[in-house]
N, CA, C and O atoms as CSV, one atom per row, in Angstrom:
chain,resi,resn,atom,element,x,y,z
A,1,MET,N,N,78.637,-40.305,24.300
A,1,MET,CA,C,78.910,-40.667,25.677
A,1,MET,C,C,80.118,-39.917,26.214
A,1,MET,O,O,80.141,-39.529,27.382
A,2,VAL,N,N,81.114,-39.712,25.374
A,2,VAL,CA,C,82.323,-39.018,25.815
A,2,VAL,C,C,82.018,-37.566,26.153
A,2,VAL,O,O,82.541,-37.039,27.135
A,3,SER,N,N,81.185,-36.916,25.360
A,3,SER,CA,C,80.877,-35.513,25.623
A,3,SER,C,C,80.099,-35.361,26.931
A,3,SER,O,O,80.255,-34.359,27.629
A,4,ARG,N,N,79.259,-36.348,27.269
A,4,ARG,CA,C,78.519,-36.282,28.524
A,4,ARG,C,C,79.470,-36.409,29.709
A,4,ARG,O,O,79.319,-35.696,30.701
A,5,GLN,N,N,80.453,-37.313,29.616
A,5,GLN,CA,C,81.426,-37.458,30.686
A,5,GLN,C,C,82.269,-36.198,30.819
A,5,GLN,O,O,82.595,-35.777,31.929
A,6,THR,N,N,82.617,-35.606,29.702
A,6,THR,CA,C,83.394,-34.375,29.715
A,6,THR,C,C,82.611,-33.250,30.373
A,6,THR,O,O,83.178,-32.467,31.134
A,7,SER,N,N,81.316,-33.159,30.090
A,7,SER,CA,C,80.517,-32.098,30.693
A,7,SER,C,C,80.370,-32.308,32.200
A,7,SER,O,O,80.346,-31.337,32.957
A,8,ILE,N,N,80.272,-33.561,32.642
A,8,ILE,CA,C,80.186,-33.828,34.078
A,8,ILE,C,C,81.488,-33.449,34.762
A,8,ILE,O,O,81.473,-32.858,35.842
A,9,VAL,N,N,82.612,-33.784,34.143
A,9,VAL,CA,C,83.915,-33.419,34.707
A,9,VAL,C,C,84.048,-31.903,34.774
A,9,VAL,O,O,84.538,-31.376,35.773
A,10,ASN,N,N,83.626,-31.195,33.737
A,10,ASN,CA,C,83.688,-29.728,33.742
A,10,ASN,C,C,82.814,-29.139,34.842
A,10,ASN,O,O,83.197,-28.152,35.470
A,11,MET,N,N,81.640,-29.732,35.086
A,11,MET,CA,C,80.770,-29.235,36.146
A,11,MET,C,C,81.416,-29.425,37.509
A,11,MET,O,O,81.321,-28.550,38.369
A,12,VAL,N,N,82.074,-30.566,37.712
A,12,VAL,CA,C,82.737,-30.816,39.002
A,12,VAL,C,C,83.888,-29.848,39.199
A,12,VAL,O,O,84.065,-29.311,40.293
A,13,ILE,N,N,84.672,-29.616,38.156
A,13,ILE,CA,C,85.790,-28.667,38.253
A,13,ILE,C,C,85.267,-27.259,38.506
A,13,ILE,O,O,85.834,-26.528,39.318
A,14,ASN,N,N,84.205,-26.872,37.828
A,14,ASN,CA,C,83.645,-25.539,38.029
A,14,ASN,C,C,83.069,-25.371,39.430
A,14,ASN,O,O,83.068,-24.260,39.960
A,15,ALA,N,N,82.584,-26.437,40.034
A,15,ALA,CA,C,82.076,-26.357,41.405
A,15,ALA,C,C,83.214,-26.399,42.421
A,15,ALA,O,O,83.083,-25.851,43.515
A,16,PHE,N,N,84.319,-27.036,42.075
A,16,PHE,CA,C,85.434,-27.213,43.005
A,16,PHE,C,C,86.151,-25.899,43.284
A,16,PHE,O,O,86.398,-25.563,44.443
A,17,ARG,N,N,86.481,-25.169,42.259
A,17,ARG,CA,C,87.302,-23.949,42.423
A,17,ARG,C,C,86.683,-22.910,43.352
A,17,ARG,O,O,87.344,-22.475,44.294
A,18,PRO,N,N,85.416,-22.492,43.116
A,18,PRO,CA,C,84.868,-21.467,44.016
A,18,PRO,C,C,84.750,-21.951,45.456
A,18,PRO,O,O,85.010,-21.196,46.393
A,19,LEU,N,N,84.364,-23.195,45.629
A,19,LEU,CA,C,84.234,-23.734,46.976
A,19,LEU,C,C,85.593,-23.809,47.666
A,19,LEU,O,O,85.698,-23.536,48.862
A,20,PHE,N,N,86.622,-24.173,46.928
A,20,PHE,CA,C,87.975,-24.230,47.482
A,20,PHE,C,C,88.453,-22.839,47.881
A,20,PHE,O,O,89.047,-22.670,48.945
A,21,LEU,N,N,88.201,-21.852,47.043
A,21,LEU,CA,C,88.613,-20.478,47.364
A,21,LEU,C,C,87.838,-19.935,48.563
A,21,LEU,O,O,88.401,-19.220,49.392
A,22,ILE,N,N,86.563,-20.266,48.658
A,22,ILE,CA,C,85.780,-19.845,49.821
A,22,ILE,C,C,86.335,-20.489,51.086
A,22,ILE,O,O,86.417,-19.845,52.133
A,23,SER,N,N,86.714,-21.754,50.987
A,23,SER,CA,C,87.293,-22.461,52.124
A,23,SER,C,C,88.576,-21.790,52.591
A,23,SER,O,O,88.767,-21.578,53.789
A,24,LEU,N,N,89.452,-21.456,51.657
A,24,LEU,CA,C,90.699,-20.778,52.026
A,24,LEU,C,C,90.437,-19.394,52.608
A,24,LEU,O,O,91.101,-18.983,53.560
A,25,ALA,N,N,89.472,-18.673,52.039
A,25,ALA,CA,C,89.146,-17.338,52.551
A,25,ALA,C,C,88.619,-17.413,53.977
A,25,ALA,O,O,88.984,-16.586,54.812
A,26,LEU,N,N,87.763,-18.396,54.269
A,26,LEU,CA,C,87.258,-18.560,55.626
A,26,LEU,C,C,88.382,-18.903,56.602
A,26,LEU,O,O,88.411,-18.395,57.724
A,27,ALA,N,N,89.302,-19.759,56.177
A,27,ALA,CA,C,90.428,-20.126,57.043
A,27,ALA,C,C,91.306,-18.915,57.335
A,27,ALA,O,O,91.735,-18.714,58.471
A,28,ILE,N,N,91.568,-18.119,56.323
A,28,ILE,CA,C,92.392,-16.921,56.510
A,28,ILE,C,C,91.679,-15.917,57.414
A,28,ILE,O,O,92.300,-15.335,58.303
A,29,LEU,N,N,90.377,-15.710,57.194
A,29,LEU,CA,C,89.619,-14.791,58.048
A,29,LEU,C,C,89.573,-15.270,59.496
A,29,LEU,O,O,89.690,-14.464,60.418
A,30,ALA,N,N,89.405,-16.564,59.700
A,30,ALA,CA,C,89.375,-17.104,61.062
A,30,ALA,C,C,90.714,-16.907,61.757
A,30,ALA,O,O,90.757,-16.725,62.973
A,31,PHE,N,N,91.792,-16.940,61.014
A,31,PHE,CA,C,93.124,-16.732,61.589
A,31,PHE,C,C,93.392,-15.254,61.867
A,31,PHE,O,O,93.939,-14.906,62.914
A,32,VAL,N,N,93.011,-14.393,60.936
A,32,VAL,CA,C,93.369,-12.972,61.006
A,32,VAL,C,C,92.460,-12.178,61.948
A,32,VAL,O,O,92.896,-11.184,62.528
A,33,THR,N,N,91.218,-12.598,62.105
A,33,THR,CA,C,90.266,-11.821,62.897
A,33,THR,C,C,90.766,-11.515,64.310
A,33,THR,O,O,90.744,-10.347,64.700
A,34,PRO,N,N,91.213,-12.495,65.099
A,34,PRO,CA,C,91.715,-12.145,66.438
A,34,PRO,C,C,92.984,-11.292,66.406
A,34,PRO,O,O,93.243,-10.545,67.350
A,35,LEU,N,N,93.772,-11.389,65.345
A,35,LEU,CA,C,94.980,-10.572,65.248
A,35,LEU,C,C,94.669,-9.121,64.894
A,35,LEU,O,O,95.437,-8.221,65.232
A,36,ALA,N,N,93.548,-8.891,64.215
A,36,ALA,CA,C,93.237,-7.566,63.704
A,36,ALA,C,C,92.506,-6.681,64.705
A,36,ALA,O,O,92.357,-5.483,64.463
A,37,VAL,N,N,92.051,-7.235,65.816
A,37,VAL,CA,C,91.297,-6.433,66.783
A,37,VAL,C,C,92.197,-5.984,67.928
A,37,VAL,O,O,93.304,-6.490,68.119
A,38,ARG,N,N,91.690,-5.035,68.667
A,38,ARG,CA,C,92.432,-4.572,69.831
A,38,ARG,C,C,92.321,-5.604,70.944
A,38,ARG,O,O,91.378,-6.395,70.962
A,39,PRO,N,N,93.262,-5.605,71.861
A,39,PRO,CA,C,93.222,-6.607,72.938
A,39,PRO,C,C,91.956,-6.548,73.795
A,39,PRO,O,O,91.572,-7.559,74.383
A,40,GLY,N,N,91.307,-5.398,73.878
A,40,GLY,CA,C,90.109,-5.272,74.699
A,40,GLY,C,C,88.929,-6.074,74.185
A,40,GLY,O,O,88.090,-6.503,74.976
A,41,SER,N,N,88.844,-6.284,72.892
A,41,SER,CA,C,87.706,-7.005,72.324
A,41,SER,C,C,88.116,-8.379,71.804
A,41,SER,O,O,87.544,-8.880,70.836
A,42,MET,N,N,89.089,-8.974,72.440
A,42,MET,CA,C,89.591,-10.275,72.000
A,42,MET,C,C,88.533,-11.366,72.147
A,42,MET,O,O,88.479,-12.286,71.331
A,43,GLU,N,N,87.699,-11.274,73.173
A,43,GLU,CA,C,86.684,-12.308,73.388
A,43,GLU,C,C,85.704,-12.374,72.215
A,43,GLU,O,O,85.388,-13.461,71.732
A,44,SER,N,N,85.228,-11.228,71.762
A,44,SER,CA,C,84.297,-11.229,70.623
A,44,SER,C,C,84.997,-11.654,69.337
A,44,SER,O,O,84.376,-12.266,68.468
A,45,ALA,N,N,86.275,-11.337,69.208
A,45,ALA,CA,C,87.013,-11.758,68.014
A,45,ALA,C,C,87.193,-13.270,67.993
A,45,ALA,O,O,87.122,-13.882,66.928
A,46,ILE,N,N,87.423,-13.875,69.136
A,46,ILE,CA,C,87.566,-15.329,69.193
A,46,ILE,C,C,86.224,-15.995,68.912
A,46,ILE,O,O,86.181,-17.047,68.274
A,47,LYS,N,N,85.126,-15.397,69.381
A,47,LYS,CA,C,83.800,-15.931,69.063
A,47,LYS,C,C,83.528,-15.852,67.561
A,47,LYS,O,O,83.003,-16.799,66.975
A,48,ALA,N,N,83.880,-14.734,66.942
A,48,ALA,CA,C,83.710,-14.592,65.490
A,48,ALA,C,C,84.578,-15.606,64.754
A,48,ALA,O,O,84.159,-16.184,63.750
A,49,SER,N,N,85.777,-15.815,65.256
A,49,SER,CA,C,86.673,-16.806,64.658
A,49,SER,C,C,86.085,-18.208,64.779
A,49,SER,O,O,86.236,-19.023,63.868
A,50,ALA,N,N,85.420,-18.495,65.890
A,50,ALA,CA,C,84.790,-19.808,66.067
A,50,ALA,C,C,83.637,-20.006,65.090
A,50,ALA,O,O,83.433,-21.111,64.587
A,51,VAL,N,N,82.889,-18.952,64.821
A,51,VAL,CA,C,81.798,-19.046,63.836
A,51,VAL,C,C,82.376,-19.289,62.443
A,51,VAL,O,O,81.850,-20.106,61.688
A,52,LEU,N,N,83.445,-18.589,62.104
A,52,LEU,CA,C,84.094,-18.810,60.807
A,52,LEU,C,C,84.652,-20.227,60.714
A,52,LEU,O,O,84.598,-20.852,59.654
A,53,THR,N,N,85.180,-20.726,61.809
A,53,THR,CA,C,85.698,-22.093,61.837
A,53,THR,C,C,84.591,-23.107,61.618
A,53,THR,O,O,84.779,-24.083,60.892
A,54,ALA,N,N,83.438,-22.888,62.238
A,54,ALA,CA,C,82.303,-23.797,62.046
A,54,ALA,C,C,81.845,-23.788,60.586
A,54,ALA,O,O,81.487,-24.828,60.035
A,55,SER,N,N,81.860,-22.614,59.969
A,55,SER,CA,C,81.502,-22.524,58.548
A,55,SER,C,C,82.515,-23.278,57.694
A,55,SER,O,O,82.143,-23.973,56.749
A,56,TRP,N,N,83.789,-23.138,58.030
A,56,TRP,CA,C,84.835,-23.842,57.286
A,56,TRP,C,C,84.667,-25.351,57.414
A,56,TRP,O,O,84.803,-26.081,56.432
A,57,VAL,N,N,84.372,-25.815,58.621
A,57,VAL,CA,C,84.186,-27.256,58.843
A,57,VAL,C,C,83.007,-27.764,58.011
A,57,VAL,O,O,83.085,-28.845,57.428
A,58,ALA,N,N,81.923,-27.000,57.951
A,58,ALA,CA,C,80.766,-27.407,57.148
A,58,ALA,C,C,81.142,-27.522,55.670
A,58,ALA,O,O,80.719,-28.461,54.996
A,59,ILE,N,N,81.923,-26.586,55.171
A,59,ILE,CA,C,82.346,-26.638,53.767
A,59,ILE,C,C,83.250,-27.834,53.524
A,59,ILE,O,O,83.124,-28.497,52.495
A,60,VAL,N,N,84.156,-28.125,54.443
A,60,VAL,CA,C,85.064,-29.261,54.274
A,60,VAL,C,C,84.294,-30.584,54.284
A,60,VAL,O,O,84.578,-31.475,53.484
A,61,VAL,N,N,83.337,-30.708,55.174
A,61,VAL,CA,C,82.524,-31.928,55.208
A,61,VAL,C,C,81.746,-32.080,53.905
A,61,VAL,O,O,81.673,-33.175,53.347
A,62,TYR,N,N,81.167,-30.991,53.421
A,62,TYR,CA,C,80.453,-31.027,52.141
A,62,TYR,C,C,81.403,-31.389,51.001
A,62,TYR,O,O,81.039,-32.160,50.113
A,63,ALA,N,N,82.603,-30.845,51.020
A,63,ALA,CA,C,83.581,-31.127,49.960
A,63,ALA,C,C,83.968,-32.603,49.954
A,63,ALA,O,O,84.096,-33.207,48.889
A,64,PHE,N,N,84.155,-33.184,51.135
A,64,PHE,CA,C,84.472,-34.613,51.189
A,64,PHE,C,C,83.311,-35.453,50.662
A,64,PHE,O,O,83.526,-36.462,49.990
A,65,ALA,N,N,82.089,-35.039,50.963
A,65,ALA,CA,C,80.928,-35.786,50.483
A,65,ALA,C,C,80.786,-35.670,48.969
A,65,ALA,O,O,80.419,-36.638,48.303
A,66,LYS,N,N,81.073,-34.502,48.429
A,66,LYS,CA,C,80.868,-34.274,46.997
A,66,LYS,C,C,82.062,-34.706,46.152
A,66,LYS,O,O,81.882,-35.334,45.109
A,67,PHE,N,N,83.271,-34.379,46.584
A,67,PHE,CA,C,84.454,-34.586,45.747
A,67,PHE,C,C,85.296,-35.795,46.148
A,67,PHE,O,O,86.293,-36.095,45.490
A,68,LYS,N,N,84.918,-36.484,47.203
A,68,LYS,CA,C,85.626,-37.675,47.691
A,68,LYS,C,C,87.100,-37.362,47.968
A,68,LYS,O,O,87.396,-36.551,48.846
A,69,ARG,N,N,88.016,-37.980,47.246
A,69,ARG,CA,C,89.454,-37.799,47.524
A,69,ARG,C,C,89.958,-36.406,47.174
A,69,ARG,O,O,90.917,-35.927,47.780
A,70,ARG,N,N,89.334,-35.758,46.219
A,70,ARG,CA,C,89.754,-34.385,45.894
A,70,ARG,C,C,89.443,-33.426,47.029
A,70,ARG,O,O,89.986,-32.322,47.081
A,71,GLY,N,N,88.573,-33.841,47.935
A,71,GLY,CA,C,88.253,-33.012,49.089
A,71,GLY,C,C,89.423,-32.821,50.036
A,71,GLY,O,O,89.391,-31.936,50.891
A,72,LEU,N,N,90.462,-33.648,49.891
A,72,LEU,CA,C,91.652,-33.479,50.736
A,72,LEU,C,C,92.300,-32.115,50.535
A,72,LEU,O,O,92.950,-31.603,51.447
A,73,TRP,N,N,92.137,-31.523,49.368
A,73,TRP,CA,C,92.696,-30.197,49.118
A,73,TRP,C,C,92.098,-29.151,50.066
A,73,TRP,O,O,92.736,-28.145,50.374
A,74,PHE,N,N,90.886,-29.398,50.515
A,74,PHE,CA,C,90.239,-28.439,51.402
A,74,PHE,C,C,90.877,-28.408,52.787
A,74,PHE,O,O,90.612,-27.493,53.567
A,75,LEU,N,N,91.699,-29.379,53.097
A,75,LEU,CA,C,92.371,-29.412,54.396
A,75,LEU,C,C,93.595,-28.495,54.452
A,75,LEU,O,O,94.268,-28.434,55.481
A,76,LEU,N,N,93.888,-27.791,53.376
A,76,LEU,CA,C,95.016,-26.847,53.398
A,76,LEU,C,C,94.817,-25.728,54.419
A,76,LEU,O,O,95.791,-25.161,54.913
A,77,GLY,N,N,93.588,-25.415,54.730
A,77,GLY,CA,C,93.312,-24.368,55.706
A,77,GLY,C,C,93.366,-24.832,57.145
A,77,GLY,O,O,93.188,-24.026,58.057
A,78,THR,N,N,93.607,-26.118,57.370
A,78,THR,CA,C,93.596,-26.672,58.729
A,78,THR,C,C,94.598,-26.002,59.679
A,78,THR,O,O,94.223,-25.713,60.816
A,79,PRO,N,N,95.835,-25.742,59.282
A,79,PRO,CA,C,96.741,-25.070,60.226
A,79,PRO,C,C,96.248,-23.684,60.650
A,79,PRO,O,O,96.424,-23.283,61.800
A,80,LEU,N,N,95.639,-22.965,59.726
A,80,LEU,CA,C,95.110,-21.643,60.073
A,80,LEU,C,C,93.928,-21.764,61.025
A,80,LEU,O,O,93.780,-20.963,61.947
A,81,ILE,N,N,93.099,-22.756,60.800
A,81,ILE,CA,C,91.935,-22.974,61.651
A,81,ILE,C,C,92.366,-23.445,63.034
A,81,ILE,O,O,91.838,-22.975,64.042
A,82,GLY,N,N,93.310,-24.358,63.089
A,82,GLY,CA,C,93.713,-24.959,64.358
A,82,GLY,C,C,94.592,-24.090,65.236
A,82,GLY,O,O,94.788,-24.411,66.409
A,83,PHE,N,N,95.126,-23.002,64.707
A,83,PHE,CA,C,96.053,-22.170,65.466
A,83,PHE,C,C,95.427,-21.628,66.750
A,83,PHE,O,O,96.005,-21.773,67.827
A,84,TRP,N,N,94.250,-21.006,66.645
A,84,TRP,CA,C,93.647,-20.386,67.823
A,84,TRP,C,C,93.167,-21.422,68.826
A,84,TRP,O,O,93.181,-21.170,70.031
A,85,PHE,N,N,92.738,-22.594,68.340
A,85,PHE,CA,C,92.382,-23.649,69.284
A,85,PHE,C,C,93.615,-24.092,70.065
A,85,PHE,O,O,93.526,-24.372,71.260
A,86,PHE,N,N,94.747,-24.155,69.405
A,86,PHE,CA,C,95.993,-24.514,70.081
A,86,PHE,C,C,96.381,-23.445,71.099
A,86,PHE,O,O,96.790,-23.774,72.212
A,87,VAL,N,N,96.259,-22.183,70.734
A,87,VAL,CA,C,96.598,-21.085,71.647
A,87,VAL,C,C,95.702,-21.126,72.882
A,87,VAL,O,O,96.185,-20.986,74.005
A,88,LEU,N,N,94.408,-21.316,72.680
A,88,LEU,CA,C,93.493,-21.385,73.825
A,88,LEU,C,C,93.777,-22.604,74.697
A,88,LEU,O,O,93.659,-22.536,75.921
A,89,PHE,N,N,94.153,-23.722,74.068
A,89,PHE,CA,C,94.517,-24.915,74.831
A,89,PHE,C,C,95.755,-24.660,75.682
A,89,PHE,O,O,95.797,-25.067,76.843
A,90,VAL,N,N,96.753,-23.998,75.128
A,90,VAL,CA,C,97.981,-23.713,75.884
A,90,VAL,C,C,97.687,-22.775,77.059
A,90,VAL,O,O,98.241,-22.947,78.144
A,91,ILE,N,N,96.820,-21.787,76.843
A,91,ILE,CA,C,96.451,-20.883,77.938
A,91,ILE,C,C,95.724,-21.653,79.031
A,91,ILE,O,O,96.026,-21.490,80.213
A,92,ALA,N,N,94.767,-22.491,78.644
A,92,ALA,CA,C,94.021,-23.281,79.631
A,92,ALA,C,C,94.937,-24.261,80.355
A,92,ALA,O,O,94.784,-24.475,81.557
A,93,TRP,N,N,95.872,-24.849,79.647
A,93,TRP,CA,C,96.819,-25.781,80.258
A,93,TRP,C,C,97.691,-25.055,81.287
A,93,TRP,O,O,97.927,-25.568,82.381
A,94,GLY,N,N,98.158,-23.877,80.936
A,94,GLY,CA,C,98.973,-23.091,81.865
A,94,GLY,C,C,98.185,-22.700,83.096
A,94,GLY,O,O,98.714,-22.743,84.206
A,95,CYS,N,N,96.923,-22.316,82.920
A,95,CYS,CA,C,96.089,-21.938,84.065
A,95,CYS,C,C,95.794,-23.141,84.953
A,95,CYS,O,O,95.703,-23.005,86.173
A,96,ALA,N,N,95.644,-24.312,84.353
A,96,ALA,CA,C,95.349,-25.507,85.136
A,96,ALA,C,C,96.536,-25.927,85.993
A,96,ALA,O,O,96.356,-26.518,87.058
A,97,HIS,N,N,97.739,-25.628,85.539
A,97,HIS,CA,C,98.923,-26.071,86.258
A,97,HIS,C,C,99.528,-25.001,87.156
A,97,HIS,O,O,100.276,-25.316,88.083
A,98,ASN,N,N,99.210,-23.737,86.887
A,98,ASN,CA,C,99.769,-22.651,87.683
A,98,ASN,C,C,98.797,-21.474,87.606
A,98,ASN,O,O,98.703,-20.817,86.570
A,99,MET,N,N,98.087,-21.209,88.677
A,99,MET,CA,C,97.081,-20.151,88.677
A,99,MET,C,C,97.695,-18.763,88.445
A,99,MET,O,O,97.014,-17.861,87.958
A,100,LYS,N,N,98.958,-18.592,88.785
A,100,LYS,CA,C,99.613,-17.305,88.579
A,100,LYS,C,C,99.924,-17.055,87.104
A,100,LYS,O,O,100.185,-15.917,86.714
A,101,ALA,N,N,99.899,-18.099,86.283
A,101,ALA,CA,C,100.179,-17.956,84.867
A,101,ALA,C,C,98.949,-17.535,84.068
A,101,ALA,O,O,99.059,-17.280,82.869
A,102,CYS,N,N,97.788,-17.457,84.701
A,102,CYS,CA,C,96.544,-17.099,83.991
A,102,CYS,C,C,96.567,-15.634,83.589
A,102,CYS,O,O,97.036,-14.787,84.349
A,103,PRO,N,N,96.067,-15.332,82.407
A,103,PRO,CA,C,96.032,-13.925,81.973
A,103,PRO,C,C,94.978,-13.126,82.695
A,103,PRO,O,O,94.827,-11.931,82.441
């Protein structure tokens, strides 16, 4: 019985690491993509970042379903994911309050 529990724990650990690294890679790519492009193609870069963010959210939801409390580790990428949403919110807020502040 002990060896069966050990093998289940090993399977969970082996599934956790690659998924966690993929989650971090997606968060980093979603953050870096708009920074790496020229200002002229910023709209397409933000769209690509949104697709990467949606993929990250799907992985985090799956991680919470599969790993329960250990899924909290997947939230380490949240600041990277939330950065561009915050930037877009600040731009929209500025435009709503002062039309001359719009880019």
